[in-house]
Kinemage of the C-alpha trace (Angstrom):
@kinemage 1
@onewidth
@group {chain A} dominant
@subgroup {mainchain}
@vectorlist {calphas} color= white
{ca met a 1} P 219.725 194.984 133.771
{ca ala a 2} L 219.023 191.660 135.183
{ca thr a 3} L 222.403 189.732 136.189
{ca val a 4} L 223.324 186.770 134.614
{ca ala a 5} L 224.876 183.537 135.785
{ca thr a 6} L 227.811 182.605 133.988
{ca asn a 7} L 230.520 179.773 133.970
{ca arg a 8} L 234.429 180.131 134.618
{ca thr a 9} L 234.927 181.779 131.259
{ca gly a 10} L 232.204 184.067 131.606
{ca arg a 11} L 229.872 182.170 129.247
{ca pro a 12} L 225.755 182.070 130.396
{ca leu a 13} L 225.179 178.805 132.041
{ca ala a 14} L 222.516 176.613 129.908
{ca gly a 15} L 219.846 176.590 132.724
{ca ser a 16} L 220.124 180.610 132.326
{ca arg a 17} L 220.892 180.243 128.503
{ca gly a 18} L 217.587 178.510 128.073
{ca thr a 19} L 215.500 180.818 130.442
{ca ser a 20} L 216.992 183.914 128.414
{ca leu a 21} L 215.847 182.518 125.260
{ca arg a 22} L 212.599 181.369 126.005
{ca arg a 23} L 212.095 184.983 127.579
{ca tyr a 24} L 213.336 186.746 124.204
{ca ala a 25} L 210.818 184.193 122.500
{ca leu a 26} L 208.006 185.164 123.967
{ca thr a 27} L 208.847 188.978 124.267
{ca arg a 28} L 209.074 188.459 120.242
{ca leu a 29} L 205.963 186.706 119.983
{ca ala a 30} L 204.467 189.398 121.529
{ca leu a 31} L 205.445 192.254 119.696
{ca val a 32} L 204.263 190.302 116.721
{ca val a 33} L 201.109 190.906 117.477
{ca pro a 34} L 200.394 194.460 117.218
{ca met a 35} L 203.001 194.346 114.388
{ca ile a 36} L 200.635 192.075 112.333
{ca leu a 37} L 197.944 194.199 113.452
{ca ile a 38} L 199.161 197.686 111.877
{ca leu a 39} L 200.369 196.404 109.050
{ca leu a 40} L 196.432 194.663 108.145
{ca thr a 41} L 195.010 197.735 109.126
{ca leu a 42} L 197.283 199.559 106.951
{ca val a 43} L 196.437 197.256 103.838
{ca phe a 44} L 192.674 197.558 104.488
{ca leu a 45} L 192.801 201.546 104.386
{ca leu a 46} L 194.696 201.554 101.850
{ca met a 47} L 192.482 199.628 100.001
{ca arg a 48} L 189.838 201.712 100.463
{ca val a 49} L 191.171 205.582 99.912
{ca ala a 50} L 191.115 205.545 96.335
{ca pro a 51} L 187.530 207.444 95.030
{ca gly a 52} L 184.841 205.067 94.620
{ca asp a 53} L 184.584 201.579 96.053
{ca pro a 54} L 186.577 198.575 94.917
{ca ile a 55} L 183.514 196.813 92.973
{ca thr a 56} L 182.684 199.575 90.597
{ca ala a 57} L 186.479 200.506 90.206
{ca ser a 58} L 187.398 196.714 88.728
{ca leu a 59} L 183.955 196.153 86.505
{ca gly a 60} L 183.375 199.521 85.893
{ca gly a 61} L 180.873 199.853 83.286
{ca his a 62} L 181.057 196.813 82.110
{ca val a 63} L 178.231 195.159 84.327
{ca pro a 64} L 174.661 196.612 85.340
{ca pro a 65} L 174.238 198.617 87.943
{ca ala a 66} L 172.021 196.055 89.836
{ca val a 67} L 174.572 193.566 88.972
{ca val a 68} L 177.279 195.850 91.089
{ca asp a 69} L 175.083 196.034 93.586
{ca glu a 70} L 173.757 192.325 94.399
{ca ile a 71} L 178.117 191.527 93.787
{ca lys a 72} L 178.061 194.724 96.792
{ca gln a 73} L 176.128 192.952 99.055
{ca asp a 74} L 177.139 189.382 98.172
{ca leu a 75} L 180.896 190.598 99.535
{ca gly a 76} L 180.010 193.035 102.061
{ca phe a 77} L 181.120 196.282 100.262
{ca asp a 78} L 177.583 197.961 101.127
{ca arg a 79} L 178.304 197.715 104.963
{ca pro a 80} L 179.884 200.182 106.897
{ca ile a 81} L 183.444 200.550 107.548
{ca tyr a 82} L 183.881 198.877 110.907
{ca leu a 83} L 181.773 196.216 110.064
{ca gln a 84} L 183.921 195.670 106.878
{ca tyr a 85} L 186.837 195.859 108.990
{ca arg a 86} L 185.834 193.740 112.056
{ca asp a 87} L 185.000 190.891 109.156
{ca tyr a 88} L 188.128 191.254 107.517
{ca leu a 89} L 190.451 190.500 110.425
{ca trp a 90} L 187.864 187.951 111.420
{ca asp a 91} L 188.213 185.864 108.096
{ca ile a 92} L 191.851 186.455 107.927
{ca gly a 93} L 192.392 184.814 111.634
{ca arg a 94} L 190.255 181.903 109.985
{ca gly a 95} L 193.294 181.875 106.878
{ca asp a 96} L 190.169 183.404 104.126
{ca phe a 97} L 192.054 186.322 102.532
{ca gly a 98} L 188.840 186.842 100.868
{ca thr a 99} L 187.811 186.297 97.314
{ca thr a 100} L 188.404 188.027 93.593
{ca ile a 101} L 186.144 190.231 92.146
{ca thr a 102} L 186.377 190.128 88.541
{ca asp a 103} L 186.991 186.410 88.442
{ca arg a 104} L 185.320 185.005 91.784
{ca arg a 105} L 188.262 182.852 92.917
{ca pro a 106} L 188.799 182.322 96.373
{ca val a 107} L 192.823 183.998 97.368
{ca gly a 108} L 193.948 181.572 99.138
{ca asp a 109} L 193.431 179.578 96.259
{ca ile a 110} L 195.468 181.783 94.412
{ca ile a 111} L 198.215 181.648 96.780
{ca val a 112} L 198.638 177.909 96.956
{ca glu a 113} L 198.806 177.694 92.874
{ca asn a 114} L 200.878 180.317 92.295
{ca gly a 115} L 202.423 181.508 95.284
{ca thr a 116} L 204.373 178.122 95.239
{ca ala a 117} L 206.120 178.822 92.316
{ca thr a 118} L 206.916 182.046 93.823
{ca leu a 119} L 207.927 180.486 96.984
{ca glu a 120} L 210.116 177.901 94.452
{ca leu a 121} L 211.543 181.258 92.725
{ca thr a 122} L 212.479 182.657 95.625
{ca phe a 123} L 213.956 179.789 97.593
{ca phe a 124} L 216.874 178.960 94.516
{ca ala a 125} L 217.617 182.595 94.177
{ca met a 126} L 218.698 183.722 97.430
{ca ile a 127} L 220.707 180.320 97.322
{ca val a 128} L 222.224 182.254 94.702
{ca ala a 129} L 222.684 185.674 96.534
{ca ile a 130} L 223.890 183.495 99.477
{ca val a 131} L 226.447 181.387 97.214
{ca val a 132} L 227.567 184.789 95.429
{ca gly a 133} L 227.203 187.049 97.737
{ca val a 134} L 229.302 185.584 100.894
{ca thr a 135} L 231.623 184.144 98.244
{ca phe a 136} L 232.415 187.597 96.466
{ca gly a 137} L 232.295 189.074 100.074
{ca leu a 138} L 234.602 186.520 101.880
{ca leu a 139} L 237.180 187.014 99.205
{ca ala a 140} L 237.281 191.111 99.291
{ca gly a 141} L 237.367 191.620 103.148
{ca arg a 142} L 240.214 188.669 102.738
{ca phe a 143} L 242.431 190.078 99.903
{ca arg a 144} L 241.233 193.769 101.284
{ca asp a 145} L 242.609 196.656 99.067
{ca thr a 146} L 243.778 194.215 96.208
{ca trp a 147} L 242.787 193.914 92.185
{ca ile a 148} L 240.150 191.136 93.824
{ca asp a 149} L 238.500 193.445 96.573
{ca ser a 150} L 238.180 195.860 93.780
{ca gly a 151} L 236.325 193.791 91.441
{ca ser a 152} L 234.250 192.355 94.079
{ca arg a 153} L 232.769 195.655 95.127
{ca leu a 154} L 232.436 196.680 91.560
{ca phe a 155} L 230.418 194.071 90.641
{ca gly a 156} L 228.180 194.086 93.790
{ca ile a 157} L 227.464 197.963 93.173
{ca leu a 158} L 226.799 197.283 89.650
{ca ile a 159} L 224.573 193.929 90.008
{ca tyr a 160} L 223.102 195.199 92.546
{ca ala a 161} L 222.215 198.938 90.548
{ca thr a 162} L 220.985 196.574 87.619
{ca pro a 163} L 217.238 197.130 86.967
{ca val a 164} L 216.202 193.330 87.528
{ca phe a 165} L 213.749 192.919 84.531
{ca phe a 166} L 216.666 194.561 82.494
{ca leu a 167} L 218.967 191.486 83.646
{ca gly a 168} L 216.387 189.186 82.983
{ca leu a 169} L 216.257 190.517 79.428
{ca met a 170} L 219.496 190.581 78.457
{ca ala a 171} L 220.222 186.734 79.996
{ca gln a 172} L 217.060 185.191 78.023
{ca leu a 173} L 218.285 187.384 74.698
{ca phe a 174} L 222.142 186.086 75.815
{ca phe a 175} L 221.616 182.464 76.886
{ca gly a 176} L 218.221 181.697 74.969
{ca ser a 177} L 217.813 183.212 72.142
{ca tyr a 178} L 221.967 183.763 71.442
{ca leu a 179} L 223.341 180.779 72.567
{ca gly a 180} L 219.807 178.421 72.693
{ca trp a 181} L 220.980 177.031 76.239
{ca leu a 182} L 218.131 177.361 78.396
{ca pro a 183} L 214.438 178.385 77.745
{ca thr a 184} L 213.475 181.870 78.493
{ca ser a 185} L 210.016 181.847 79.655
{ca asp a 186} L 207.004 179.562 81.640
{ca arg a 187} L 207.999 177.180 84.277
{ca ala a 188} L 208.034 174.237 82.509
{ca ser a 189} L 207.424 173.161 79.064
{ca pro a 190} L 204.085 172.621 77.611
{ca ile a 191} L 204.313 168.657 77.863
{ca thr a 192} L 205.745 168.582 81.350
{ca asp a 193} L 203.419 171.024 82.167
{ca ala a 194} L 200.079 169.312 81.200
{ca thr a 195} L 201.274 165.699 82.184
{ca leu a 196} L 203.023 166.243 85.773
{ca glu a 197} L 200.982 164.993 88.701
{ca leu a 198} L 201.029 167.467 91.519
{ca his a 199} L 201.185 167.023 95.039
{ca thr a 200} L 202.966 170.196 96.586
{ca his a 201} L 202.578 172.449 93.132
{ca ile a 202} L 206.323 172.671 93.741
{ca tyr a 203} L 207.720 171.351 90.366
{ca thr a 204} L 211.043 170.086 91.431
{ca ile a 205} L 209.817 168.424 94.551
{ca asp a 206} L 206.751 167.031 92.838
{ca thr a 207} L 209.130 165.742 89.988
{ca leu a 208} L 211.524 163.953 92.138
{ca trp a 209} L 208.423 162.590 93.770
{ca asn a 210} L 207.359 161.391 90.800
{ca gly a 211} L 210.561 159.901 90.091
{ca asp a 212} L 210.227 161.810 86.647
{ca trp a 213} L 214.026 162.588 85.651
{ca glu a 214} L 213.405 164.009 82.337
{ca ala a 215} L 210.559 166.346 83.792
{ca phe a 216} L 212.940 167.604 86.649
{ca val a 217} L 215.704 168.367 84.398
{ca asp a 218} L 212.987 170.433 81.801
{ca val a 219} L 212.040 171.789 85.708
{ca val a 220} L 215.550 173.320 86.495
{ca lys a 221} L 216.293 174.238 83.200
{ca his a 222} L 213.485 176.696 83.123
{ca leu a 223} L 214.224 177.736 86.629
{ca ile a 224} L 217.786 178.661 86.267
{ca leu a 225} L 217.446 182.058 84.458
{ca pro a 226} L 214.914 183.357 86.297
{ca ala a 227} L 216.717 182.372 89.698
{ca val a 228} L 219.980 183.360 89.063
{ca thr a 229} L 218.936 187.008 87.556
{ca leu a 230} L 216.746 187.578 90.979
{ca gly a 231} L 219.532 186.177 92.681
{ca leu a 232} L 222.365 187.825 91.810
{ca val a 233} L 220.624 191.523 91.869
{ca thr a 234} L 220.035 190.512 95.400
{ca ala a 235} L 223.797 188.913 96.318
{ca gly a 236} L 224.980 192.488 96.183
{ca val a 237} L 223.556 193.234 99.302
{ca phe a 238} L 225.748 190.581 101.212
{ca ile a 239} L 228.669 190.862 99.100
{ca arg a 240} L 229.109 194.648 100.919
{ca leu a 241} L 227.865 193.213 104.210
{ca val a 242} L 230.238 190.276 104.208
{ca arg a 243} L 233.630 192.435 103.182
{ca val a 244} L 232.393 194.966 105.941
{ca asn a 245} L 232.011 191.977 108.455
{ca val a 246} L 235.144 189.933 107.348
{ca ile a 247} L 237.424 193.383 107.428
{ca arg a 248} L 236.014 194.352 111.165
{ca thr a 249} L 236.651 190.559 112.573
{ca met a 250} L 240.108 190.287 110.876
{ca lys a 251} L 240.891 193.013 113.574
{ca asp a 252} L 239.790 192.416 116.527
{ca asp a 253} L 241.784 190.451 119.522
{ca tyr a 254} L 240.917 187.171 119.263
{ca ile a 255} L 242.173 186.654 116.204
{ca glu a 256} L 245.617 188.295 116.564
{ca ala a 257} L 245.920 185.524 119.379
{ca ala a 258} L 245.070 182.982 117.417
{ca arg a 259} L 248.041 184.150 114.729
{ca ala a 260} L 250.522 184.600 117.623
{ca arg a 261} L 249.881 181.097 118.431
{ca gly a 262} L 250.679 179.868 114.792
{ca ile a 263} L 247.761 179.296 113.531
{ca asp a 264} L 247.589 178.768 109.535
{ca glu a 265} L 246.286 182.264 107.594
{ca arg a 266} L 244.003 179.838 106.174
{ca ser a 267} L 242.294 178.472 109.376
{ca val a 268} L 242.338 181.678 110.786
{ca val a 269} L 240.449 183.454 107.836
{ca tyr a 270} L 237.955 180.563 107.555
{ca his a 271} L 237.508 178.900 110.629
{ca his a 272} L 237.631 182.126 112.992
{ca ala a 273} L 237.075 185.749 111.142
{ca phe a 274} L 234.751 184.253 108.753
{ca arg a 275} L 231.994 182.498 111.091
{ca asn a 276} L 231.829 184.958 113.122
{ca ala a 277} L 231.700 187.688 110.052
{ca leu a 278} L 228.334 185.367 109.092
{ca val a 279} L 226.063 186.633 112.014
{ca pro a 280} L 224.954 189.822 111.217
{ca val a 281} L 224.532 188.031 107.988
{ca ile a 282} L 221.976 185.958 109.044
{ca thr a 283} L 219.580 189.254 110.274
{ca val a 284} L 219.811 190.526 106.750
{ca val a 285} L 218.625 187.296 105.252
{ca gly a 286} L 215.515 187.839 107.088
{ca leu a 287} L 215.165 191.331 105.478
{ca thr a 288} L 216.190 189.971 101.865
{ca val a 289} L 212.641 188.010 101.978
{ca ala a 290} L 210.797 191.294 101.169
{ca leu a 291} L 213.534 192.199 98.903
{ca leu a 292} L 213.276 189.279 97.025
{ca leu a 293} L 209.124 189.165 96.566
{ca ser a 294} L 209.741 192.644 95.288
{ca gly a 295} L 212.198 191.708 93.073
{ca ala a 296} L 209.712 188.496 92.046
{ca val a 297} L 207.244 190.283 90.872
{ca leu a 298} L 209.482 191.948 87.949
{ca thr a 299} L 211.221 188.936 87.251
{ca glu a 300} L 207.964 186.525 86.918
{ca thr a 301} L 206.565 189.209 84.775
{ca thr a 302} L 209.937 189.371 81.870
{ca phe a 303} L 210.344 185.438 82.323
{ca asn a 304} L 206.622 184.831 82.165
{ca trp a 305} L 207.027 183.310 85.523
{ca pro a 306} L 203.476 182.093 86.996
{ca gly a 307} L 203.600 183.218 90.193
{ca ile a 308} L 202.308 185.277 92.852
{ca gly a 309} L 204.294 188.386 91.954
{ca lys a 310} L 202.866 187.889 88.175
{ca thr a 311} L 198.941 187.199 89.565
{ca leu a 312} L 199.552 190.151 91.422
{ca ile a 313} L 200.329 192.593 88.328
{ca val a 314} L 197.026 190.843 86.699
{ca tyr a 315} L 194.734 191.721 89.386
{ca leu a 316} L 196.697 195.446 89.303
{ca gln a 317} L 195.690 196.001 85.612
{ca asn a 318} L 192.245 195.362 86.690
{ca arg a 319} L 192.010 197.222 89.298
{ca asp a 320} L 190.420 194.332 91.504
{ca tyr a 321} L 191.365 195.768 94.680
{ca ala a 322} L 189.770 192.444 96.713
{ca ala a 323} L 192.488 190.294 95.177
{ca val a 324} L 194.786 192.951 95.526
{ca gln a 325} L 194.635 193.182 99.470
{ca gly a 326} L 194.443 189.473 100.173
{ca ile a 327} L 197.652 189.190 98.348
{ca ile a 328} L 199.673 191.962 99.796
{ca val a 329} L 198.373 190.639 103.042
{ca val a 330} L 200.136 187.086 102.505
{ca phe a 331} L 203.451 188.939 101.583
{ca ala a 332} L 202.696 190.683 104.568
{ca leu a 333} L 202.744 188.058 107.136
{ca ile a 334} L 205.512 186.196 105.001
{ca val a 335} L 207.988 189.110 105.881
{ca val a 336} L 206.695 189.418 109.658
{ca leu a 337} L 206.887 185.370 109.755
{ca ala a 338} L 210.664 185.092 108.038
{ca ser a 339} L 211.797 188.056 110.240
{ca leu a 340} L 210.753 186.224 113.832
{ca ile a 341} L 212.271 182.866 112.652
{ca ile a 342} L 215.792 184.915 111.575
{ca asp a 343} L 215.383 186.662 114.937
{ca phe a 344} L 214.741 183.301 116.763
{ca val a 345} L 218.067 181.585 115.215
{ca asn a 346} L 220.177 185.163 116.195
{ca ala a 347} L 218.921 184.658 119.737
{ca tyr a 348} L 220.362 180.998 119.494
{ca ile a 349} L 223.721 182.051 118.286
{ca asp a 350} L 224.279 185.192 119.212
{ca pro a 351} L 223.856 185.259 123.218
{ca arg a 352} L 224.248 189.108 123.191
{ca ile a 353} L 220.925 189.605 121.307
{ca arg a 354} L 218.574 188.093 124.318
{ca tyr a 355} L 220.997 189.207 127.262
């Protein structure tokens, strides 16, 4: 192991810290290339192991054979598999994720139109998951072996084990049908949907951009139930993780030293133990992106949310393998990018990772 220059306190010097972080970042970037190549190859092969070919599977007997052959030739499915694979990698490298078979739409346009709805949903769901998970986890670790701890753990287990579609249906029934507080489906009311001037295709941003507060309130109301439903299911992961790390951190020597110096217990917990307990949580945030994207498929279907997950279900039902392939590739690239960003953040926060 390479030695690292340190100061009197044992911390790495600024120059060595920057060099090691740069070296770690370059190493992680180099590892991403084969990882993405493997993912792309697996997606390509899985879409072609089914009997027959994608064109016949999606169109079936609804069009004449001559038209099927023409579409095959147009999309390149009549070419040898190695040429299809070469063109597939080349197109993705240029940002072209293919064209759907059933409605001949570029997958890139679908990602822009429907992917932004999923991005908006998962972003606010992540906020809900972090706020609820970290709060309950901190309370459970701080008041270990009390009713607060037992209640928080029980809540975390139950909420994580509950199917997201069942929790969504119960939320629709109680807050929508019974109390009438919130809308139970769609991304906005028909009037807002028809009159909203789009800039980013993210409704909360576009309504603020336009200065339309009435539309903003309408969009937020439609967002609450699906975001809270998806976020609560994900919060179960954070509750357990934060609890375990708070308990472990409370036993460290520097916590005992802080107590021995007479520092207030609240400061010891919230300013010392809690901050260090959050370091592993940052790692899990990256992994949770995949969980949120998978949960978004069921959440969007339950709430009729016009996101990429609901669109994926439609193309799966139509057996449009070209569309499914393009959407799954985008999902995979998002997960890889999120993991890479989290690795960089972890390396910046915790020097032990990069040395």
